[in-house]
C-alpha positions in Angstrom: -9.0 1.9 2.3 -9.4 4.8 5.3 -11.5 7.6 5.2 -8.4 10.0 6.2 -11.2 12.8 8.2 -13.0 10.2 10.1 -10.9 7.0 10.2 -13.3 5.1 9.0 -12.6 1.8 7.2 -14.1 2.4 3.5 -13.6 -1.0 2.1 -10.8 -3.9 2.3 -9.6 -5.3 -0.6 -7.2 -8.3 -0.9 -3.7 -6.5 -2.0 -1.2 -9.1 -0.8 1.4 -9.4 2.6 4.2 -7.0 3.5 2.8 -3.7 1.7 5.2 -1.0 2.4 3.9 1.5 -0.1 0.5 3.3 -1.0 0.0 6.0 -3.3 -3.1 8.0 -4.7 -3.0 9.9 -7.2 -6.1 12.5 -8.0 -6.2 13.0 -11.1 -6.5 9.0 -12.4 -8.8 8.8 -9.2 -6.1 5.4 -8.8 -4.3 4.1 -5.4 -1.8 2.0 -5.7 -0.7 -0.9 -2.7 3.1 -2.0 -3.4 4.0 -5.6 -1.4 7.3 -6.9 -0.6 6.0 -10.4 -2.2 6.0 -9.0 -5.3 3.0 -7.8 -6.3 1.6 -4.2 -7.3 -2.1 -3.6 -6.5 -4.0 -0.9 -8.6 -7.4 0.0 -7.9 -10.0 3.1 -9.1 -11.4 4.9 -7.4 -15.4 4.8 -8.7 -16.5 7.0 -5.4 -15.4 7.7 -2.1 -17.3 4.3 -1.0 -16.1 2.1 -4.0 -13.1 0.6 -5.2 -12.3 -1.4 -8.2 -9.1 -3.8 -9.2 -7.9 -2.5 -12.3 -5.2 -4.4 -12.3 -2.5 -6.8 -10.0 1.4 -6.4 -11.6 3.7 -9.0 -10.7 7.0 -7.6 -9.9 9.8 -8.6 -8.0 9.9 -9.8 -4.4 11.4 -7.0 -2.4 9.7 -4.3 -4.8 8.1 -2.6 -2.2 9.3 1.2 -1.9 6.8 2.8 -4.4 6.8 6.2 -6.2 4.2 7.5 -8.3 4.6 10.0 -11.2 1.4 11.8 -11.4 2.4 13.8 -14.6 2.7 10.3 -16.6 1.2 7.8 -14.6 4.3 6.0 -14.3 4.8 3.8 -11.3 8.6 3.1 -9.7 9.4 0.2 -7.3 12.8 0.1 -6.1 14.4 -3.5 -6.1 17.7 -5.8 -5.0 18.8 -9.2 -5.3 19.0 -10.3 -1.2 21.4 -13.2 -0.1 20.3 -16.0 2.7 18.3 -15.0 6.0 21.0 -14.7 8.8 19.7 -17.3 11.8 17.3 -15.0 14.3 19.1 -13.6 17.7 17.9 -12.5 21.2 16.8 -9.3 19.8 16.4 -9.5 15.9 14.3 -12.3 16.0 13.5 -11.4 12.0 16.8 -10.5 10.9 17.0 -8.7 7.1 19.2 -10.5 4.6 22.1 -8.3 3.2 21.5 -6.6 -0.1 23.7 -8.4 -2.6 26.0 -6.0 -4.1 25.5 -4.6 -7.4 21.9 -5.6 -7.5 19.9 -2.7 -7.1 17.4 -1.4 -10.2 14.2 0.5 -10.4 11.3 -1.1 -11.8 9.3 1.4 -14.1 5.4 0.3 -15.3 3.7 2.9 -16.3 0.2 2.8 -18.5 
């Protein structure tokens, strides 16, 4: 966590690799992190300098893009299945695999 006003690192937490999205729900005091490896970590802001892990939710590999409905507390993560990763090429050493048509879905998690 970083203090947005000062840039000071407040704390670090083990949230996994490939973090794509971070959301904060100030009404609930919850911070959400989604990773491409298939986890969503939820922390409670106990104070401006203290955060406690509430839950580490198993999602699905690739479920990174996330939105939080602050009215209901639901988390929405988009995901799809992917084909094989193409071979690296000059100018593209880490190519992304293609999405398999018809596999897109939205995962919904709630309180």
